N, C-alpha and C positions, 0 to 999 in steps of 0.2 A: 819297485813294483810291489807295493804293499797291499794294494786293493785286491780283494779276492776276485776270482774269475766271474762269479755271479754278478758282482757290482760292475765289473768291466763290460760284461755283455749287456747289462741294463743301460749303462752309459753309452755304449756303442749304438744300441737301438735308438735311444733318444737323440743322439747326434745325427744319425742317418735319416730319421723321420721328422725331426724338428719339433717345434712347440705344438703339443697336442691341441691347443686352443686355436692354432692357426694352421691346422692340418690341410695339406693339399689333397686333391683327388689323387689317388695312387693306384698302382697297377693291381690287377686281380690277385697276383701272388702275395702282395703286401697286405691286401685286405683280409687274407686268411690269418694274419697275425705273424706269419713267418716269411722270412726271405730265403732264397735258395741256399745260401751258405749255411743256414741253420739246420737244413735237412740232410746235409752231406755227411755228417758225422754225429755220433752220439756223445762224443767227448766234448766237454765244455771248453777246454783250452783250444781244441782243434776248431770249434765253432768260432771262437774269438779270433784266432789267427787267420782263418779264412775270411771272416767278416771285415777285418781291418785292411784287407787287401782289395776288396771288391769296390767297383764304382758305385756311386750313389744311384738309386733308382732314376732312370732317365726321365721319368715324369717330373721328378723334383727339379732336375736340371733344366728341363724345358720351362718350368714355371719360374725359375730364377731368371732365365733369359727374357721371358715375357714381362717380368717386373722391370728389367732393364729397358725394354722397348717402351714400356709405359712412361718411364722417366724421360727417355729420349723425346717422346712426343710432347711432353710438357715443356721441355727445353726449346724445342723447335717453335712452339707457339708463343713463347714468352721472351726470348732474347732477340735483340736487334742485330747482333753480329751473325753473319753467315757462318754456319758450323757444319762439320761432318762428324761421324761417330764411328767408333770401333770398340772392341772388347779386348781386355788383357787379363792375365791372371789365371787362377786355378780352374775356374769354370770352363772357359773355352778349351783349356788343356785337358779337362776331365780328370783332374787329380784332387778335386775338392772332396772333403770328407763329411760335410754336413748337408743334410737334406735342405735345410734353410740356409743356403750358403750366400756369403757376400758376393756381389758382382761388381766389377770395375768397369766403368764406362770412360773411354777416352773421348773428350769433347775437343775436336780439332778445329782450328781456324780454317774457314772455308776458302779464303782468298789470299792466304799467306803461307809460304813455306821457305825453308832455307835449303841450300844444296852444298855438297862437297865440291869445292871449286876446282879440285883436281880431277873431277869426273869427266868422262868422255863427252858428255853433252852439256857441260857447264857453260860453254861459250857459244852455244847454238841457239837457234830460234825456239827450241823446246822450252827455254826459260827466258823471261823478260826481266829487266831491271825493275825493282820495286821502288816506287816513289813516295809511298805513304809512311806512317809511323813505324818504328821498328817493332819486332815481334814481341819484345817484353812489355812494351806499352800496350799493344793490342791484347796480349794475354792478361794484363792487369785489368783492362776494361772488361774482358770476357769474364774473368773471375768475379768481379763485382756484380756484373749482370746475372751470373749464375746464382750467386748468393741471394740476391733479391728475388729472382724468379722462383727458385726452389722453396724459399720461405713462403711465398704467396701460393704456390701450387700445392704445398703440403703443410697447411697451417697446424694440423694436429700432430705432425711428425716432429722428431728431433732433427733439426738441420744444423749440423755441427760445422761451423765455418772457421774453426780454430786450426784445422789441419793445414800444414804447410803445402802439401801437394794435392790433397783431395778434399772435397766437400762431402761429408758423410751424412747420409739420410737413413733414418731408422724409425720404426714405430708408426703410429697413426694408421693410415690405410695401407702402409707398405708391409708386405709379408716377407721381405728380404731387406737386409742392409745393402745400400747401394752407395758406392764411392764414385764421385764425379771428378774427373781429372782433366783440367784445362791444359791444352797442349797444342803443338803444331807439327806438321810433317817436316822431316828432314830427308832429302833424297841423297842417299849414300852413293859413292862412286859405283858400287856393284849394282845398285838399283837402277842407276842411269843406263847401264849396259843392257840389262835384260828385263827391266820392269817387273821383276818377280817380287811380289809383296813381302816375302819373308825378309828381304834386304832393305825394305823401307823403314827408316828410323823415325823416332818421335822425340821432340824436345818437350819435356814436362816442366810446367811453370812452378816456381817456388815462391809462395806469397811473401815469406819473411824477407827475402832479398831481391824480389822482382827480377829474378834470373831464371835460367832454365838449365836442366841437365839432360844428357843424352840417354835414351832408352831404346832397346831393341826387342819389344815384346813379341813380335811375330817370328823373329829368328829364334828366340828362346823356345817358343811353341814348336817350331819346325824341328829343332834339334832334339827335343824330348820325344816328339812323335817318331822321328827317325830311330832313336834309341829303342823306342817301344817296338817298332817293326823288327829291328835286329835281334831283339830278345824275346820274341813270341809273346809279348804282353807282360813280361816280367818287370820291366822298368817301372811302369806306372803302379803296378801292384806294390812294389817296394816303397815308392814315394808315398803312397797312401798309408802303408803300414807304419812308416816312420812318423808321419804326421799324426796318425792316431795314437801311437805310443807316446808321443810328446803330449798330446791332449790328455791322455789317461795318467800321465806320470804325476806322482805326488811331489815331484821336484821339478815342475815345469820351468820355474824361474832359472834353473841351472842349464837348461837346454836353449842356447842362444841362437841356434840356426833357425831361420824362418823357412817358409814354404819354398820360396825361390831358391834358397841355398840348399835345401834338402834335395830338390830336383837336380840342382847342379852337381851335387856330390854323387848321386845315383848315375848321372850321365858319365861319370868316370869309373863306374864299376865295370868289372870284366864281363863282356857279353856272354861268354860260354857258361859261366857259373850261374847267371841269372836267366838263362833260357831253359825252361823246364816245361814238360807237358802239364796239362790241367790237373791230372790225377796226382801229380807230384808237387803241388803248389807249396806244401809245407817245407820243401827243400829250400824255398826262397828265404825262409827265416834263417836257416843255417848259412846260406850264401851271404845274406846281409850281415850277419855276425862276423863272418870272415872278412868281408870287404871293409867293414868299419875298423876291424883290427888292423888291416893293411894300411888304412889312412892314419891310424894312431901310431903305428910302428914306424911310419915313414914321414915324420913331421915336416922335414924340409920340402919334400915333394908335395905333401898335402897343402902346405901353406902357399905353394906356387900354383895350385890349380885355379883355373879361371872358370867363370860361369860359361855355360854353353854358348851364350851370345857374345862372349869375349869382352864384356863391359868392364869386369873387375875381378879381383881375386875373390874366391868363395869364402875362404877362411882368412879373414883380414885382421884378426887380433888373437892374442894369446888366450884371452878368455873364451873366445869362440872355439878355438882349437880344443881347449880343456872341456868344453861342453860336449864334444864328440864322445868323451868317455862316459858321460851321463847317458847319452843316447845308446851307446854300446851296452851299457849295463841293463837298460830296458830290454834290448833285443836278446841279450844273454839270458835274462830271467825268463823271457817268453820261451826261448829255445829249450831251456832246462825243464820248465813245466810241461811243455809239449811232449818232450821225449819221455818224461816220467809217465805221463798219461798214456802214451802210445805203447810203452813197454810194461806198464803195470808194476813198475819197480818203485822202491821207496827213495832211491838215490841213484844218480847216474853221473859219470864223469864227463868231461868236456869232449873227449874223443868219441865216446859212445853216443853222446848227444848229437854231434854233427852227423855221425854215420846213420843213426836212427832217422833223422830228418831227411837225409839224402835218400834213404831207402823207403820212405813212407809212401803209402798209397791211400788216397782219399777219393771216394766215388765222385764223379763229375755230375751226377744227377741227384 
């Protein structure tokens, strides 16, 4: 954490507001030049800590979704294959940290799906036998259609077709980076029972191998939202905090956990420690430091933790486990700088750092 706090606050504001040359219309509070977190404390480190936990201005999020809708309309008008759409990732979960945030669009085959053959409705009239080409062939065709259509629709944009899972759009008339993900539905056994969307799965196409892999984007969202409810908003504040600290780190390359994995780790944090009232938000920094220590000190347990959707292990390599130490160092430095600022001391030990943050009070207005 070598960047000084003024630089961190400047970078945070730029990240939250996006490119000034492509500025969205924003809320009245932002038009004053200040966001609410900046007015809650006179301390620079406190402002930074509060800021990295807060959601992006909803107006920016709304505009990200609007850009996704614009791309969806272009696809509908330009591809011959019948398709459906949905969103996945940080924006629908509201843990994105950039005002001009990437948005992921699932483009799903409209007339093809697979099912869990052990499901309760697998052998009923709810599903009919498919007589056409298999899904991988259909998705290969859809991928090629999308590549052509998006190049034609956005001639001035960068349409990156080299990605294995997604076609990336950026620049030109687009104010957001948009990832377009060819896929099809997979109805799990649980979904067949109750038709609850969170249990509906997706098979994502991989261009390099003309194969698919299983994804559960809606179950991931549901599990993190449930954690958010159980922790009075603490979970998503911590997810955003860790993502921002990674973005601000001078050693980003050593922090190998991605957004999905950070959310997964926070899902395994202890509820009681990350449930705090709004005036005590800085205590979340101390709680995060302690919970990351718990992960590092219990390596075997940590390496066995699964993502909230149950797809895979979160920490699936030695290098990724070691990167938790770099993330922990970022949180530890933040905690120490905060505690020094709050106590007006020149130096503070770890025990007093934790206690100071636990006892902290910051105006909610």
